Every structure is written in structure tokens, then in C-alpha cells.
N, C-alpha and C positions, 0 to 999 in steps of 0.2 A: 435395567439395564444398561452397562456398565457403561462410567463417561472416565474422561479423561480430561488432562489441563488442555485449552486450545491447541496449544504449542507441542501438544503425543499428541493431537486430534492429526494436525496438519503432517508429523513428520508419519502416523501410518496410513494417515491418505496417499500421499506419497508414494511409502513405501508399496504401497495397494498396486498400486498404479503401474509402480515399477515392473513387477516380479510380474504380472499382467501380460504388462505387455514380451517382457523378455520369453517367455513361455514362444511367441511365437520365432525366435533368434535358433531356437531347440530343432526346430519344423522347418524354418529355413535353414541351414545346415546339415538337417538330412542324421541329427544326429536321435528319436526317436519316432515312432512307428503307434497306430492305435494313442490308448492314452498313458502311455509308459512314461517313465523319464521325471522332474520335476524341481521348482526352481525356490528358491525363500532367501529373505533377506532381512536383516533383521532390522527391527522398529531403532533408527539411530536415539538416544537418551533415553529411552526405555527396556525393560527386562522383558523382550516382546518379539517375535517376528513374525510374515506375516509366507503364510505356503500354497497351496493349491488344494483344490477338494480334489479328491479322487479319484475315476471312472471317471471325469470327466473332456467330453473332448475338446480339443486346443482350437476351435472355430468356434464353444462354448464358454470360455476360460476370458473373465470381466475382471475390472476392481473391485466389484460388488458380492461375485463370489470369491476372490480369494480369502485367505480362512485367518484370522489373528489368532497368535497363539502365549504361551508363557513360555518359558527358560527351561521346565517342564516336559513338556508337548499335552499339555489341560485348554483346550478352544476354550476361548476367551467369550460366556453368556453372555448377550444380548447384542452383540457385534455382527454386522452384516456378513455371510455367507455362514454363522456361527450353526445354523441347521443342517451345515452337511457335514460329510465326515472327509477327514485332512488324509495326505497322502501319507501311505500306509509305508512311507517314510519319515513321514512327522516327528517319530522319537530318537531317527538320524538326526537329523537336522537341530532337534532338539540338545540333545546328548554334544554334538560337537559343540555348537556356545556358549553351554555352556563352563565350557572345559577349556577353550579356546574365545579368549574373550575381545580378541582380535580381529575375530574372523566376522565379516557383514555379510555371508554370504554362503550360498550355500547351494550345490548340484547337482544331480541326479542323473544321468543318462541307460539308455542302454546301446550307445553308438557302434556299429558290425564292427572295424578292426580293435577298438578296444577291450570289444567283453569277447573277442578270439584272442588277444595277449592274454587273456582274466583266466576262459576255461582253461589254457595250458599252464596255469599261476609263474605266468613268465611276467619281470618286471621290463621296459621296455626300455634298450641302453641308448644313454644317450650318443648319439654316432652320427646329430644331423647340428650342425651351427644356432635351426631355430632353439631347436630342445634345450640346448645350452642360455640360450638367450631368454628362454620363458621359467622351463623349469631347474636351472641351477644341477640337472647332470637329468638319474636313468629316474625312468616316473616308476614307483615299489609297485608293491602286493601285498594288496594286505590281506590278513585272514578272512576263511569260508566263512561266515557268520547267516545267519537265519532272519528271515524280516517280518518287523513284527514288533519287538523291544527293544531297544540301545544296542542292544549287541553290533550292529553295521556301524554305526557313532562309536561305538569304544575301538573298534576296528581302526577305526578311518580315524582314532584321537591318534593313537597305539603307533602308528606306522606315521602320519602329517609333523606328529613332535619333532622340533629339531630337524625336521627334512628339511630342505628348500623348496620342494614338487610343492604344486599344490591341485596335486594331483596321485588320488589311489585307484586301483585295478584290484578292487574285490574280489577275490578268486571263486573265481566260479558265477558273475555274478557280472560287474563292468564297475563303470571310473566312477566314483567322488569327484567331483571338483572342489578348491574355497578360494576366496577373494576378500578382498577388502569388502568389498556395497560385492550383491546381484552381478552386475553387470561381469566386472572384471571373475566374477566363480564362471559364470558362462561363455567370455573370453576362452579362462583357461581351460575348460570343455572342449570350444570349439579346436584348443592348439593342443590337444592329446590329442581327442581324433586326427587330426593333419599328422601327428610323429606317428604315430600308432598304425596309419594306412602308408604312409611314405616308407620306413623303419622293415615294415614287412614289405612290401613288397622290394628294397633295397637287398635284403634277405635270402627272397628269393631269385634274385638276380645270380648272387655270390657272397664272397667273404665278407662281413661289417667292418670299419675300419676306426678304430676306437679315435677317440680326442681323446689328447693327454688333458687329466686330471686340471691345472693350470692355465691351459685355455677354454677352458670350460669355466672357473672360474673366471675368467681373464670377460670373458661374453658375458658371460651372466652379470658382473658387475658392472659394464657399461650399457647392457639394458636397460638394467634395472632405477641404474643412480642419474645417465646418459641422455639415455638417447628419448625424443620426446620433447614434447615443452613441460619446462619452470612448475610447479605448482598439478601436474597429469595425478591424478588420486591414486593411482599404480606406484607411480611412484615416496609417493608421501605417505600409502600405507605399508613399502618393502620397508621404511626406513623402521616401521615402529612394528615390524615381526622380528 
């Protein structure tokens, strides 16, 4: 049986609870169907992360069946949930954690409107202030990649490294989002789908009106550094990315 120090054991337990609970937010906001999609969270202070098991109903997810992995994506033996297979996207999440050390959470969904943009291989243009606030510009398209190894992870990192967006639309697949923790990555997934839906409807009704880049920059700076309360995790995390 694998054992850790009391501090790391406590951090693992907290991360398990957070990740299990946050899957309910994907259902609440209509971002997933059946057992598709996943949330993972990095364990603070350790080279570990927690992700959901593959093919398990959202109603049946609980802290003790979340799966603990190392940053290579290998399941830690002798820990709760280690008798189950982890999400098919585990290698992608692991690659992101290895190569983006400031990322504390990763989310994947098959949300309808974001997938529609991905199916066209088209980025979502930044034409609403909410996108400027949250993503600092367009939501980009990542390359087509096959599920099962770290190809998707490589595409996520290549696309988002140096980009202000915390969401990427993997071509012909769907959105992946990152955050300073799992909750922040879930928020980005919710906001990504909201932007995808709104911009789609706007374009159906008529031409889109671009927001000048200097206005996007000003909106992003205000939202990331002024909006909300001092000490908010998102604000503190953004300064370190």
C-alpha cells in the first residue's frame, strides 16, 4: 500500500473531494452527456493529480473512487480507486501538468456549441466583453489528435503556452480548459461554452463587430487584476502565470 506524509495525505483527500464535487458542476451547466468529460486537479505539494475513473456514471462519482496518478499518468497502486481504469484522457492531463507547472486543474467537456466550433476548426473570435474579461482574446483551435496517448496534451500545451486563453478547442473533438485549480478550470469550461453559444447566435443574426485589441487588453487587465475581492485565487494565480 502506498503511503504519504500526513500533509500530503490531507492534500490528496481534499483534492479527491474537490474533483468529485466539481464533476457535478459539469452536469449542472449542461456541459456533458452520459459519462463523457472529466475534471482533474493537481495535488498541492506533490507530483500527483486526481482524475475520475473511465466510464462511471456522474451519479456514482465520489471521493473514494477518484483515481490518484503521478505526472506520467500512472495510477498510484494501493490507493483508493486504484483498482479502476482512469479516464481515457489521463495521458493528456498528465502531459499538461508536466509541462505547465502553474496549472492546477484541467477540464474536458463535449459541450454542444464549443464542439460545433471545433468541428469547423474555427476559433471563437473575441467579440463580447465577457470573452475579453475571461480569455483575453479569441478561444483558439488546437490540432486534431487521437485519444489514448499524450497527443492531445501536446496540442493543448502547444496552443495555450504563451496564450492568454485558458480554453482551447481541439479540432474535431472539443474544449479543454486549464486553471490555477480544478474549480478555476471548471469555471473556464462554463464560460467557454457560454461564449461559444453567444457568438454563434450573434453570427447567425448578422455580422460580428470586432473589439479593438487595446480595449480587449484593458478589459482583461481590469477583470484579472481589479474585479472581485483581494486574495481571490484567480487573481493571485493569474499574476503567477
